[in-house]
Residue frames relative to the residue before (quaternion, step in Angstrom):
aa qw qx qy qz dx dy dz
M 1.0000 0.0000 0.0000 0.0000 0.00 0.00 0.00
K 0.6607 0.5112 -0.2953 0.4637 3.61 1.02 -0.89
K 0.6424 0.5414 -0.3075 0.4469 3.54 1.06 -0.88
T 0.6213 0.5304 -0.3019 0.4913 3.59 1.09 -0.78
T 0.6501 0.5600 -0.2780 0.4318 3.50 0.94 -0.91
I 0.6970 0.4749 -0.2778 0.4599 3.52 0.89 -0.98
I 0.6289 0.5238 -0.3377 0.4649 3.55 1.10 -0.66
L 0.6450 0.5362 -0.2801 0.4669 3.55 1.00 -0.83
I 0.6048 0.5229 -0.3330 0.4999 3.64 1.17 -0.64
F 0.6648 0.5036 -0.3250 0.4459 3.58 0.89 -0.86
I 0.6487 0.5069 -0.3289 0.4627 3.48 0.91 -0.81
L 0.6536 0.5140 -0.3180 0.4556 3.58 0.91 -0.94
L 0.6738 0.4986 -0.3145 0.4455 3.60 0.80 -0.84
T 0.6146 0.5847 -0.2958 0.4392 3.54 1.08 -0.90
T 0.6968 0.4897 -0.2473 0.4620 3.46 1.09 -1.10
N 0.6999 0.5227 -0.2542 0.4151 3.50 1.00 -1.04
F 0.7587 0.3706 -0.1902 0.5008 3.47 1.02 -0.86
G 0.4081 -0.7603 0.4265 0.2711 3.60 1.41 0.09
F 0.1216 0.8284 -0.5371 0.1028 3.60 0.94 0.81
S 0.6172 0.5945 -0.3321 0.3941 3.54 1.11 -0.82
Q 0.6825 0.4729 -0.2660 0.4897 3.54 1.25 -0.49
N 0.7384 0.3957 -0.2328 0.4940 3.58 1.13 -0.25
T 0.7591 -0.3784 0.2732 0.4538 3.70 -1.36 0.02
W 0.1113 0.7453 -0.6571 0.0211 3.49 -1.26 0.76
S 0.1771 -0.7872 0.5837 0.0905 3.53 -1.25 0.39
L 0.1495 -0.7702 0.6135 0.0899 3.54 -1.18 0.55
S 0.0766 0.7846 -0.6087 0.0895 3.60 -0.86 0.99
G 0.1954 0.8058 -0.5442 0.1276 3.55 -1.15 0.09
Y 0.2426 -0.7533 0.5774 0.2006 3.54 -1.17 -0.61
V 0.1597 -0.7207 0.6596 0.1412 3.52 -1.36 0.20
S 0.0336 0.7960 -0.6028 0.0435 3.59 -0.94 0.88
N 0.2525 -0.7413 0.6077 0.1317 3.37 -1.36 0.62
M 0.0124 -0.8321 0.5518 -0.0537 3.61 -0.54 1.03
Q 0.1747 -0.7474 0.6376 0.0655 3.59 -0.84 1.10
S 0.0367 -0.8423 0.5366 -0.0349 3.52 -0.87 1.02
V 0.0783 -0.7898 0.6067 0.0454 3.62 -0.98 0.53
M 0.0927 -0.7975 0.5961 -0.0079 3.54 -1.12 0.82
F 0.1117 0.8054 -0.5647 0.1414 3.68 -0.70 1.00
D 0.4908 -0.6176 0.5313 0.3087 3.50 -1.30 0.34
S 0.7652 -0.1270 0.0966 0.6237 3.49 0.95 -0.96
I 0.6734 -0.5121 0.3260 0.4219 3.63 -1.13 0.39
S 0.6941 0.4813 -0.2917 0.4489 3.64 1.03 -0.80
K 0.6457 0.4907 -0.3480 0.4703 3.69 1.20 -0.38
P 0.7267 -0.4218 0.3284 0.4314 3.63 -1.41 0.28
W 0.2838 -0.7204 0.6152 0.1486 3.55 -1.19 0.73
T 0.2376 -0.7299 0.6211 0.1579 3.62 -1.23 0.69
N 0.1262 -0.8204 0.5570 0.0284 3.59 -0.64 1.18
D 0.0775 0.8052 -0.5861 0.0458 3.52 -0.91 0.83
N 0.2117 -0.7520 0.6101 0.1317 3.59 -1.23 0.45
L 0.1125 -0.7897 0.6031 0.0075 3.57 -1.09 0.84
I 0.0552 -0.7609 0.6444 0.0520 3.50 -0.74 1.00
H 0.1134 -0.8410 0.5275 -0.0404 3.54 -0.39 1.37
N 0.0415 0.7956 -0.6024 0.0494 3.60 -0.76 1.05
R 0.0949 -0.7679 0.6334 0.0100 3.46 -1.12 0.94
L 0.1129 -0.7601 0.6392 0.0299 3.54 -1.10 1.02
Q 0.0600 -0.8135 0.5780 0.0237 3.52 -0.62 1.11
F 0.1046 -0.7909 0.6028 0.0122 3.64 -0.54 1.14
R 0.0331 -0.7433 0.6681 -0.0054 3.51 -1.19 0.91
F 0.0558 -0.7659 0.6402 0.0175 3.54 -1.03 0.90
Y 0.1391 -0.8109 0.5684 -0.0046 3.58 -0.83 1.11
T 0.2342 -0.7091 0.6430 0.1698 3.63 -0.96 0.80
P 0.6332 -0.5386 0.3647 0.4194 3.58 -1.22 0.32
Q 0.7907 0.1193 -0.0822 0.5948 3.65 1.19 -0.44
Y 0.9122 0.1890 -0.1249 0.3415 3.38 -1.42 0.76
F 0.8115 0.3256 -0.0856 0.4777 3.65 0.70 -1.22
T 0.0426 0.7311 -0.6805 0.0252 3.48 -1.17 0.89
M 0.1727 -0.7689 0.6134 0.0519 3.54 -1.12 0.97
G 0.0694 -0.8126 0.5786 0.0067 3.50 -0.98 0.93
V 0.0415 0.7543 -0.6540 0.0391 3.59 -1.01 0.80
D 0.0096 -0.7673 0.6408 -0.0253 3.57 -0.84 1.12
L 0.1550 -0.7765 0.6104 0.0207 3.44 -0.93 1.18
R 0.1524 -0.7842 0.5998 0.0465 3.57 -0.88 1.10
N 0.0575 -0.7789 0.6244 0.0087 3.62 -0.72 1.04
R 0.0017 -0.7696 0.6382 -0.0184 3.53 -1.09 0.87
L 0.0963 -0.7410 0.6635 0.0378 3.58 -1.05 1.02
I 0.0682 -0.8311 0.5495 -0.0517 3.45 -0.45 1.31
T 0.0481 0.7898 -0.6097 0.0461 3.63 -0.80 0.94
G 0.5085 0.6646 -0.4536 0.3066 3.56 -1.10 0.56
E 0.7612 -0.4632 0.2917 0.3478 3.51 -1.38 -0.19
T 0.5332 0.6235 -0.4136 0.3948 3.57 1.23 -0.44
L 0.5855 0.5712 -0.3608 0.4481 3.62 1.07 -0.74
K 0.7052 0.4757 -0.2864 0.4409 3.62 0.85 -0.86
Y 0.7580 0.4503 -0.2072 0.4240 3.51 1.01 -0.99
M 0.7552 0.3145 -0.1711 0.5492 3.51 1.28 -0.47
P 0.3092 -0.8055 0.4655 0.1974 3.66 -0.01 1.24
N 0.7828 0.3709 -0.2113 0.4527 3.59 0.97 -0.67
Y 0.3388 0.7620 -0.4873 0.2590 3.52 1.40 0.33
A 0.6968 0.4717 -0.3324 0.4260 3.60 0.75 -0.81
K 0.5691 0.5769 -0.3525 0.4680 3.59 1.23 -0.63
G 0.6511 0.5370 -0.2962 0.4472 3.59 1.00 -0.96
I 0.6626 0.5283 -0.2820 0.4498 3.53 1.02 -1.00
D 0.6963 0.4725 -0.2491 0.4794 3.56 1.10 -0.83
A 0.5134 0.6689 -0.4295 0.3234 3.65 1.13 -0.39
D 0.0329 -0.7692 0.6349 -0.0640 3.36 -1.04 1.08
N 0.2145 -0.8315 0.5076 0.0704 3.57 -0.37 1.40
G 0.4889 0.6846 -0.4245 0.3347 3.59 1.20 0.18
L 0.6940 -0.4963 0.3023 0.4251 3.57 -1.18 0.25
I 0.7389 0.2139 -0.1365 0.6242 3.50 1.31 -0.74
D 0.4399 -0.7088 0.5067 0.2175 3.52 -0.97 1.04
M 0.0994 0.8200 -0.5574 0.0838 3.60 -0.15 1.16
S 0.5368 0.5731 -0.4437 0.4319 3.64 0.94 1.06
W 0.0876 -0.8137 0.5742 -0.0209 3.49 -0.92 1.00
N 0.2370 -0.7188 0.6355 0.1525 3.49 -0.95 0.96
V 0.1924 -0.8343 0.5087 0.0908 3.55 0.13 1.30
I 0.7453 0.1139 -0.0638 0.6538 3.66 1.09 -0.75
D 0.1458 0.7721 -0.6140 0.0747 3.65 -0.82 0.87
E 0.1520 0.7659 -0.5902 0.2046 3.49 -0.16 1.47
N 0.7670 -0.4078 0.2567 0.4237 3.49 -1.45 0.07
S 0.8365 0.1704 -0.0847 0.5138 3.60 0.94 -0.76
V 0.7391 0.2896 -0.2055 0.5724 3.57 1.26 0.16
L 0.0134 -0.7574 0.6516 -0.0407 3.40 -1.21 0.95
F 0.0754 -0.7647 0.6399 0.0023 3.50 -1.03 1.06
N 0.0515 0.8167 -0.5727 0.0490 3.52 -0.56 1.14
S 0.1782 -0.7749 0.6057 0.0306 3.51 -1.09 0.96
N 0.0608 0.8155 -0.5663 0.1027 3.54 -0.64 1.05
I 0.3224 -0.6790 0.6363 0.1736 3.51 -1.20 0.88
D 0.0312 -0.8235 0.5665 0.0079 3.60 -0.38 1.07
R 0.7390 0.2009 -0.1967 0.6122 3.61 1.28 0.05
A 0.1988 0.7393 -0.6225 0.1623 3.53 -0.90 0.88
F 0.3084 0.7867 -0.4728 0.2499 3.59 0.04 1.23
L 0.2361 -0.7125 0.6406 0.1617 3.58 -1.39 0.39
T 0.1406 -0.8082 0.5701 0.0451 3.53 -0.79 1.17
F 0.0928 -0.7515 0.6467 0.0915 3.63 -0.97 0.76
E 0.0358 0.7999 -0.5954 0.0669 3.62 -0.69 1.14
K 0.2070 0.7493 -0.6037 0.1767 3.54 -0.74 1.11
G 0.8347 -0.0175 -0.0604 0.5471 3.49 -0.80 1.18
N 0.8138 -0.2472 0.1744 0.4962 3.58 -0.83 -0.93
I 0.6670 0.5306 -0.3094 0.4216 3.62 1.09 0.12
N 0.0171 -0.7720 0.6354 -0.0042 3.67 -0.96 0.76
I 0.0685 -0.7875 0.6115 -0.0352 3.48 -0.89 1.20
T 0.0622 0.7892 -0.6109 0.0081 3.67 -0.59 0.84
V 0.1393 -0.7472 0.6498 0.0030 3.58 -0.98 1.11
G 0.7084 0.4693 -0.3626 0.3827 3.51 -1.09 1.00
R 0.6910 -0.4359 0.3033 0.4904 3.57 -1.17 -0.40
Q 0.1132 0.8271 -0.5251 0.1653 3.52 -0.60 1.17
R 0.4215 -0.6445 0.5422 0.3362 3.58 -1.16 0.19
I 0.0765 -0.7821 0.6183 0.0117 3.49 -0.80 1.08
N 0.0563 -0.8438 0.5295 -0.0665 3.61 -0.18 1.32
W 0.0259 0.7924 -0.6075 0.0474 3.49 -0.40 1.28
A 0.3677 0.7849 -0.4284 0.2554 3.60 1.34 0.24
K 0.1879 -0.7558 0.6153 0.1217 3.59 -1.11 0.57
T 0.7182 0.3906 -0.2300 0.5280 3.62 0.93 -0.78
F 0.5726 -0.6572 0.4089 0.2704 3.56 -1.29 0.39
V 0.7664 0.3500 -0.1893 0.5043 3.66 0.80 -0.85
W 0.8072 0.0791 -0.0062 0.5850 3.61 0.69 -1.14
N 0.1776 -0.8313 0.5264 0.0159 3.54 -0.84 1.09
P 0.1526 -0.8253 0.5340 0.1022 3.73 0.11 1.02
N 0.6834 0.4934 -0.2785 0.4604 3.60 1.18 -0.55
D 0.5901 0.5851 -0.3702 0.4153 3.56 1.32 -0.21
L 0.0780 -0.8853 0.4576 0.0281 3.44 0.27 1.39
F 0.7453 0.4516 -0.2416 0.4270 3.60 1.08 -0.52
N 0.8404 0.0529 -0.0474 0.5373 3.72 1.00 -0.50
S 0.1183 -0.8138 0.5653 0.0645 3.52 0.32 1.23
Y 0.1146 -0.7851 0.6061 0.0562 3.66 -1.23 0.57
S 0.4809 -0.6671 0.5082 0.2558 3.43 -1.38 0.32
F 0.4669 -0.6802 0.4845 0.2909 3.66 -0.75 0.88
F 0.6644 0.5574 -0.2828 0.4098 3.58 1.04 -0.79
D 0.6349 0.5224 -0.3349 0.4602 3.63 1.20 -0.57
F 0.0434 -0.8344 0.5494 0.0091 3.63 0.39 1.28
D 0.6264 0.5730 -0.3676 0.3797 3.65 0.99 -0.46
Y 0.7005 0.3938 -0.2405 0.5444 3.62 1.23 -0.39
M 0.0617 -0.8502 0.5227 0.0096 3.54 0.45 1.16
E 0.6229 0.5691 -0.3426 0.4132 3.60 1.07 -0.59
K 0.2641 -0.7895 0.4908 0.2569 3.61 1.23 -0.64
P 0.6293 -0.5663 0.3853 0.3671 3.59 -1.25 0.50
G 0.2790 -0.7524 0.5713 0.1726 3.56 -1.27 0.41
S 0.3612 -0.7225 0.5549 0.1992 3.45 -1.37 0.18
D 0.4403 -0.6487 0.5653 0.2566 3.56 -1.27 0.76
A 0.2729 0.7990 -0.4562 0.2810 3.63 -0.08 1.37
I 0.3031 -0.6679 0.6304 0.2542 3.42 -1.45 0.12
N 0.1052 -0.8248 0.5535 -0.0480 3.53 -0.54 1.29
V 0.0214 -0.7900 0.6112 -0.0420 3.69 -0.46 1.14
E 0.0700 0.7619 -0.6430 0.0352 3.62 -0.84 0.93
Y 0.1266 -0.7735 0.6210 0.0065 3.53 -1.17 1.05
Y 0.2613 -0.7750 0.5543 0.1544 3.50 -0.53 1.10
T 0.2131 -0.7873 0.5731 0.0791 3.58 -0.63 1.17
G 0.8063 -0.0064 -0.0053 0.5914 3.69 1.01 -0.09
M 0.7550 -0.3864 0.3024 0.4350 3.47 -1.45 -0.13
A 0.8196 0.1462 -0.0588 0.5508 3.61 1.07 -0.58
S 0.6811 0.4373 -0.2835 0.5143 3.57 1.17 0.53
S 0.0139 0.7927 -0.6037 0.0835 3.50 -1.09 0.81
V 0.2356 -0.7004 0.6497 0.1784 3.55 -1.47 0.32
N 0.0304 -0.7943 0.6060 -0.0295 3.53 -0.83 1.02
A 0.0830 -0.7829 0.6159 -0.0284 3.52 -0.92 1.12
V 0.0161 -0.8043 0.5923 -0.0448 3.70 -0.74 1.04
V 0.0695 -0.7174 0.6920 0.0408 3.49 -1.35 0.78
K 0.0537 -0.8004 0.5965 -0.0241 3.55 -0.85 1.06
L 0.1544 -0.7579 0.6268 0.0942 3.59 -1.08 0.73
D 0.1763 -0.7900 0.5702 0.1403 3.67 -0.89 0.73
S 0.7755 -0.4018 0.2419 0.4226 3.58 -1.27 -0.03
A 0.6603 0.4314 -0.2759 0.5493 3.59 1.28 -0.37
N 0.5050 -0.6914 0.3976 0.3298 3.57 1.16 0.34
N 0.3670 0.7115 -0.4965 0.3356 3.58 1.29 0.66
I 0.3525 -0.7342 0.5562 0.1651 3.56 -1.10 0.80
T 0.0136 -0.7237 0.6885 0.0443 3.48 -1.08 0.87
A 0.0436 0.8003 -0.5963 0.0447 3.65 -0.68 0.97
G 0.0471 0.7972 -0.5967 0.0786 3.53 -1.09 0.79
A 0.2041 -0.7264 0.6472 0.1091 3.45 -1.40 0.40
K 0.0996 -0.7935 0.6000 0.0219 3.53 -1.21 0.74
Y 0.0621 -0.7728 0.6281 0.0663 3.61 -0.84 0.80
G 0.1012 -0.8293 0.5495 0.0025 3.50 -0.66 1.18
F 0.0618 0.8235 -0.5556 0.0966 3.77 -0.74 0.83
N 0.3172 -0.6972 0.5986 0.2344 3.56 -1.24 0.31
L 0.1094 0.7719 -0.6219 0.0743 3.50 -1.11 0.91
F 0.8339 0.0210 -0.0604 0.5482 3.57 -0.87 1.03
S 0.6655 -0.5251 0.2784 0.4516 3.71 1.11 0.82
Y 0.6234 0.5030 -0.3713 0.4695 3.47 1.18 0.35
D 0.3303 -0.7166 0.5669 0.2367 3.65 -1.08 0.67
F 0.1524 -0.7959 0.5858 0.0102 3.50 -0.86 1.20
Q 0.0413 0.7688 -0.6337 -0.0753 3.58 -1.22 0.33
I 0.1983 -0.7361 0.6363 0.1183 3.49 -1.32 0.69
V 0.0107 -0.8344 0.5509 0.0081 3.68 -0.60 0.88
G 0.0244 0.7930 -0.6081 0.0275 3.53 -1.09 0.53
G 0.2195 0.8258 -0.5026 0.1316 3.58 -1.03 0.48
F 0.4106 -0.6584 0.5619 0.2867 3.59 -1.29 -0.37
I 0.1324 -0.8279 0.5416 0.0607 3.67 -0.42 1.13
N 0.8648 -0.0448 0.0149 0.4999 3.52 -1.04 1.10
E 0.5627 -0.6448 0.3718 0.3596 3.68 1.02 0.55
Q 0.6136 0.5902 -0.2988 0.4311 3.41 1.37 0.55
D 0.8143 0.1156 -0.0329 0.5679 3.47 1.09 -0.86
W 0.2918 -0.6973 0.6153 0.2237 3.57 -1.13 0.71
V 0.1319 -0.8269 0.5464 -0.0175 3.49 -1.05 0.91
A 0.0087 0.7803 -0.6253 -0.0067 3.58 -1.07 0.76
G 0.0179 0.8333 -0.5461 0.0841 3.61 -0.78 0.88
L 0.2339 -0.7213 0.6414 0.1170 3.43 -1.49 0.37
G 0.0203 -0.8007 0.5982 0.0249 3.59 -1.23 0.61
L 0.0318 -0.8183 0.5739 0.0020 3.53 -1.09 0.66
T 0.0292 0.7737 -0.6326 -0.0181 3.56 -1.18 0.61
G 0.2803 0.7281 -0.6015 0.1717 3.59 -1.03 0.67
N 0.4834 -0.6456 0.5146 0.2910 3.49 -1.40 -0.47
I 0.1237 -0.7147 0.6838 0.0799 3.50 -1.27 0.72
W 0.7839 -0.0943 -0.0017 0.6136 3.54 -0.38 1.26
K 0.7556 -0.3067 0.2397 0.5268 3.70 -0.75 -1.00
F 0.5251 0.5967 -0.4272 0.4309 3.71 1.08 0.27
S 0.2889 -0.7349 0.5896 0.1699 3.39 -0.96 0.94
I 0.1682 -0.8154 0.5510 0.0570 3.70 -0.74 1.01
R 0.0053 -0.8002 0.5986 -0.0363 3.49 -0.89 1.03
T 0.1711 0.8017 -0.5660 0.0878 3.62 -0.87 0.74
E 0.0386 0.7738 -0.6310 0.0400 3.49 -1.19 0.62
A 0.0267 -0.7782 0.6274 -0.0072 3.59 -1.22 0.61
S 0.0376 -0.7747 0.6304 0.0307 3.48 -1.27 0.61
Y 0.2246 -0.7375 0.6242 0.1261 3.55 -1.16 0.77
L 0.0936 -0.7986 0.5942 0.0207 3.61 -0.75 0.96
Q 0.0920 -0.7721 0.6285 -0.0186 3.52 -0.91 1.13
P 0.4449 -0.7118 0.4810 0.2530 3.51 -0.77 1.08
D 0.4607 -0.6880 0.4598 0.3209 3.66 -0.78 0.80
K 0.6585 0.5162 -0.3250 0.4409 3.70 0.94 -0.58
N 0.7665 0.2247 -0.1233 0.5888 3.55 1.26 -0.45
F 0.0342 0.8685 -0.4916 0.0525 3.53 1.04 0.97
T 0.7742 0.4063 -0.2111 0.4370 3.52 0.90 -0.90
D 0.6475 0.5238 -0.3649 0.4161 3.66 1.17 -0.03
T 0.5955 -0.6041 0.3818 0.3670 3.51 -1.22 -0.33
S 0.3459 0.7612 -0.4767 0.2714 3.63 1.09 0.76
G 0.4459 0.7025 -0.4725 0.2905 3.52 1.16 0.26
V 0.2743 -0.7778 0.5452 0.1503 3.58 -1.16 0.40
L 0.3032 -0.7581 0.5659 0.1147 3.48 -1.20 0.81
I 0.0261 0.7716 -0.6351 0.0246 3.66 -0.81 1.00
A 0.0484 0.7968 -0.5891 0.1252 3.43 -0.75 1.22
S 0.0364 -0.7900 0.6118 0.0132 3.65 -1.05 0.82
I 0.0238 -0.7676 0.6399 0.0280 3.62 -1.16 0.67
G 0.0404 0.8301 -0.5528 0.0609 3.47 -0.99 0.90
T 0.1006 -0.8159 0.5656 0.0653 3.48 -1.20 0.37
E 0.1277 -0.7856 0.5968 0.1015 3.57 -1.17 0.54
Y 0.0656 -0.7636 0.6407 0.0451 3.51 -1.25 0.52
M 0.1738 -0.7502 0.6315 0.0911 3.63 -1.03 0.95
F 0.3749 -0.7046 0.5826 0.1535 3.49 -1.08 1.01
P 0.6695 -0.4925 0.3508 0.4315 3.71 -1.17 0.44
N 0.7432 0.3884 -0.2698 0.4732 3.66 0.92 -0.66
S 0.5909 -0.6474 0.3035 0.3736 3.62 1.29 0.67
T 0.3857 0.6619 -0.5301 0.3634 3.51 1.17 0.51
M 0.1453 -0.7978 0.5832 0.0465 3.63 -0.95 0.90
I 0.0922 -0.7484 0.6543 0.0569 3.48 -1.07 0.86
S 0.0082 0.7996 -0.6004 -0.0019 3.54 -1.00 0.60
F 0.1047 -0.7940 0.5974 0.0421 3.64 -1.12 0.66
E 0.0358 0.8122 -0.5821 0.0170 3.59 -1.04 0.57
F 0.1553 -0.7808 0.6032 0.0485 3.52 -1.10 0.80
L 0.1112 -0.7917 0.6001 0.0285 3.59 -0.98 0.94
Y 0.0915 -0.7336 0.6686 0.0809 3.50 -0.98 0.87
N 0.0170 -0.8059 0.5903 -0.0434 3.59 -0.65 1.17
Q 0.1413 -0.7873 0.5931 0.0915 3.64 -0.22 1.14
M 0.2016 -0.8476 0.4854 0.0724 3.45 0.40 1.47
P 0.5013 -0.6381 0.4542 0.3678 3.68 -0.92 0.72
K 0.6429 -0.5705 0.3479 0.3743 3.58 -1.23 0.77
E 0.6788 0.4873 -0.3175 0.4483 3.67 0.99 -0.74
T 0.5470 0.6092 -0.4101 0.4019 3.64 1.20 -0.11
E 0.1385 0.7884 -0.5946 0.0756 3.62 -0.74 0.89
V 0.2284 -0.7862 0.5686 0.0806 3.54 -0.53 1.26
G 0.1525 -0.8362 0.5212 0.0767 3.59 -0.57 1.07
S 0.7878 0.0772 -0.0262 0.6105 3.55 1.29 -0.25
F 0.6259 -0.5089 0.4269 0.4086 3.56 -1.30 0.27
L 0.6318 0.5927 -0.3468 0.3595 3.51 0.90 -0.82
Q 0.5986 0.5923 -0.3577 0.4037 3.57 1.10 -0.46
V 0.7705 0.3057 -0.1776 0.5304 3.55 1.16 -0.44
Y 0.4315 0.7381 -0.4201 0.3042 3.51 1.45 -0.25
D 0.6929 0.3886 -0.2348 0.5602 3.65 1.01 -0.85
A 0.7397 -0.3666 0.2893 0.4845 3.49 -1.37 0.15
P 0.4789 -0.6510 0.5291 0.2585 3.64 -1.08 0.82
Q 0.5121 -0.6554 0.4453 0.3316 3.66 -0.97 0.63
S 0.8088 0.0032 0.0339 0.5872 3.60 0.98 -0.73
V 0.6934 -0.4688 0.3549 0.4166 3.52 -1.24 0.03
K 0.5813 0.6241 -0.3364 0.3992 3.53 1.37 -0.56
N 0.7846 0.2807 -0.1569 0.5301 3.66 1.05 -0.51
L 0.0894 0.8427 -0.5209 0.1027 3.58 0.73 1.08
S 0.8384 0.1706 -0.0286 0.5169 3.55 1.03 -0.79
F 0.6611 -0.5220 0.4038 0.3570 3.45 -1.40 0.10
T 0.8076 0.1035 0.0251 0.5800 3.56 1.07 -0.92
E 0.6875 -0.5187 0.3332 0.3837 3.49 -1.36 0.18
Y 0.7605 0.1880 -0.1336 0.6070 3.59 1.01 -0.59
N 0.0440 -0.7811 0.6203 -0.0562 3.56 -0.95 1.18
I 0.0470 -0.7780 0.6254 0.0376 3.66 -1.02 0.79
F 0.1045 -0.8140 0.5708 -0.0275 3.49 -0.94 1.02
G 0.0310 0.7989 -0.6001 0.0262 3.49 -1.03 0.87
Q 0.0199 0.8119 -0.5831 0.0223 3.60 -1.00 0.64
I 0.0554 -0.7581 0.6480 0.0484 3.59 -1.20 0.63
T 0.1011 -0.7659 0.6342 0.0297 3.55 -1.03 0.95
I 0.0735 -0.8203 0.5672 -0.0017 3.55 -0.76 1.20
P 0.2160 -0.7951 0.5504 0.1346 3.56 -0.58 0.97
F 0.1797 -0.8287 0.5105 0.1428 3.66 -0.15 1.21
S 0.7753 -0.0414 0.0048 0.6302 3.55 1.23 -0.35
P 0.6908 -0.4615 0.3010 0.4683 3.61 -1.21 0.18
I 0.7716 0.3535 -0.2268 0.4777 3.69 0.97 -0.37
I 0.7412 0.3011 -0.2236 0.5567 3.74 1.14 -0.29
S 0.0617 0.7345 -0.6725 0.0669 3.59 -1.11 0.95
S 0.1686 -0.7697 0.6109 0.0768 3.42 -1.34 0.49
T 0.1044 -0.7951 0.5955 0.0474 3.61 -1.01 0.91
F 0.0632 -0.7381 0.6703 0.0434 3.48 -1.19 0.78
A 0.0746 -0.7776 0.6229 -0.0435 3.49 -0.85 1.39
G 0.0363 0.7972 -0.6026 0.0088 3.53 -1.12 0.64
M 0.0898 -0.7630 0.6346 0.0837 3.58 -1.33 0.50
Y 0.2029 -0.7711 0.5949 0.1017 3.40 -1.32 0.67
Y 0.1233 -0.7881 0.6017 0.0401 3.59 -0.86 1.00
P 0.2733 -0.8302 0.4598 0.1573 3.62 -0.03 1.21
E 0.6686 0.5399 -0.2979 0.4155 3.54 1.03 -0.83
I 0.7514 0.2986 -0.2065 0.5510 3.61 1.08 -0.44
N 0.4486 -0.6654 0.5026 0.3215 3.60 1.17 0.30
G 0.5645 0.6406 -0.3701 0.3661 3.67 0.84 0.63
Y 0.1264 -0.7783 0.6117 0.0640 3.48 -1.39 0.23
F 0.2290 -0.6900 0.6682 0.1578 3.50 -1.60 0.15
V 0.0093 0.7546 -0.6556 -0.0274 3.53 -1.01 0.80
G 0.0555 -0.8324 0.5493 -0.0484 3.50 -1.00 0.85
P 0.0610 0.8123 -0.5791 0.0326 3.74 0.26 1.13
S 0.0121 0.7740 -0.6329 0.0166 3.61 -1.10 0.65
I 0.1945 -0.7295 0.6435 0.1258 3.44 -1.53 0.47
N 0.0732 -0.7987 0.5949 0.0534 3.60 -0.89 0.85
I 0.0722 -0.7939 0.6038 -0.0054 3.50 -0.96 1.04
S 0.2590 -0.7774 0.5621 0.1124 3.50 -0.64 1.15
L 0.1852 -0.8312 0.5101 0.1212 3.63 0.11 1.29
T 0.7645 0.0129 -0.0071 0.6445 3.65 1.01 -0.67
Q 0.7633 -0.3539 0.2887 0.4569 3.54 -1.44 -0.17
N 0.8311 0.1408 -0.0683 0.5337 3.57 0.98 -0.81
I 0.6153 0.4907 -0.3830 0.4837 3.63 1.10 0.54
D 0.0449 -0.8030 0.5941 -0.0143 3.73 -0.67 1.04
F 0.1602 -0.7413 0.6442 0.0991 3.57 -1.23 0.75
N 0.0774 -0.7953 0.6009 -0.0179 3.56 -0.89 0.95
I 0.0305 -0.7273 0.6828 0.0627 3.48 -1.23 0.66
I 0.0151 -0.8412 0.5326 -0.0920 3.56 -0.64 1.31
A 0.0503 -0.7801 0.6213 0.0526 3.56 -1.00 0.77
Q 0.0552 -0.7533 0.6546 0.0321 3.57 -1.27 0.62
T 0.0275 -0.7626 0.6450 -0.0407 3.49 -1.01 1.09
F 0.0977 -0.7892 0.6063 -0.0074 3.46 -0.99 1.08
K 0.0887 0.7950 -0.5953 0.0750 3.68 -0.78 0.74
G 0.3416 0.7351 -0.5515 0.1966 3.60 -1.02 0.85
E 0.5002 -0.6450 0.4971 0.2944 3.60 -1.32 0.23
F 0.0447 -0.7919 0.6075 -0.0426 3.53 -0.91 1.09
T 0.4942 -0.6604 0.4685 0.3166 3.58 -1.14 0.49
N 0.4166 -0.6918 0.5373 0.2431 3.56 -0.83 1.02
P 0.3515 -0.7709 0.4641 0.2583 3.71 -0.48 0.91
I 0.6340 0.4982 -0.3392 0.4845 3.58 1.21 -0.13
S 0.7966 0.3043 -0.1480 0.5009 3.57 0.72 -1.06
Q 0.2917 -0.7920 0.4762 0.2468 3.56 1.41 -0.26
K 0.5175 0.6129 -0.4424 0.4011 3.60 1.17 0.73
K 0.5545 -0.5902 0.4619 0.3616 3.45 -1.12 0.36
E 0.0152 0.7974 -0.6031 0.0148 3.72 -0.89 0.94
Q 0.4717 -0.6637 0.5042 0.2878 3.46 -1.04 0.73
M 0.0315 -0.7745 0.6311 0.0290 3.69 -0.95 0.77
Q 0.0082 0.7746 -0.6301 0.0541 3.44 -1.15 0.90
F 0.1363 0.7671 -0.6269 0.0036 3.55 -1.10 0.66
N 0.2249 -0.7769 0.5819 0.0850 3.59 -1.03 0.67
L 0.0925 -0.7784 0.6204 0.0256 3.61 -1.10 0.79
G 0.0317 -0.7966 0.6035 0.0140 3.46 -1.12 0.63
F 0.1360 -0.8123 0.5672 -0.0065 3.61 -0.90 1.05
I 0.0460 -0.7061 0.7049 0.0479 3.53 -1.31 0.67
K 0.0399 0.8298 -0.5455 0.1109 3.48 -0.59 1.24
M 0.1301 -0.7412 0.6569 0.0454 3.49 -1.13 0.91
K 0.0154 0.8276 -0.5604 0.0290 3.58 -0.79 0.92
Y 0.1654 -0.7560 0.6311 0.0544 3.65 -0.99 1.05
S 0.1372 -0.8011 0.5813 0.0377 3.53 -0.75 1.14
F 0.0656 -0.8140 0.5771 -0.0046 3.62 -0.96 0.77
């Protein structure tokens, strides 16, 4: 019923605002990615294939209004569907107020999912911007981990979903000056839980600051700060949030999450970046494997595997069409790490070819024996992408 309702709303809005008589655009991409996952070379490998298509529609009226609808289609074939009974259910999950995800085909070895991950109407006039619907709300300052991103946390490892998830929300922003604004957002999820927040951004001493505050999932109050700027030739980014449970507002059960990062570009366009995250994880949070945080985290409270996290990355452009990136993370508490080398080749102006590897290794507590056990898994990807 909800899916039918949202389609009818789109048709009504299109008719009322006369989008069909005004400017519109269509862009997107289609990619084919072969992947493999294994614990070690000598053990069984899991092979999968993903055909990923995105259609991005924009409709513009002569004044004030813009409407956006983005459709994400995924055709998945391979062995993961056989070995993981709940895999199709996870792909179909939609945490928004309105369920806009459909498993059109769901069989033993093939899954076709279609999902509307953007559906919004924007009104913009003068200093005010109002957006209603499913949208990306980005309050992040740092690159890998984002304590200020209260509305739609994402996973650094999910490189195939560059657009990142969206939120069903009302987003109001008022520009108070050339470099200052006030932003207020109210979000509803599939459980009808409210997340509300406000952000004040301003520039001072050539640095961009932000102050954020809000109420997450009707569970935690949050206050945060963010900053970006430059020291010499180094770009500096930092953000921090403190969350206090509503049910225990007067005790010391709150958690602090803070990240700081820097980037530097050499004259030959080689770029290095580093980032550190402190995540004072709640006592009830226990991560038993890398897979629990590999996909998009459920909230800003579970951004990482461990309390202390260190990240480094270098990107080297060998030529205008070939570049390579090597990323790594270190997790001291679990004696673990992540390494992720990749090669990108721009075959033409709109065709890219990628080879990507990801390796995770660390020690986790076995829930049965309660002993520390070393866990490792490896992933490899070959991807071809055409953009239009």
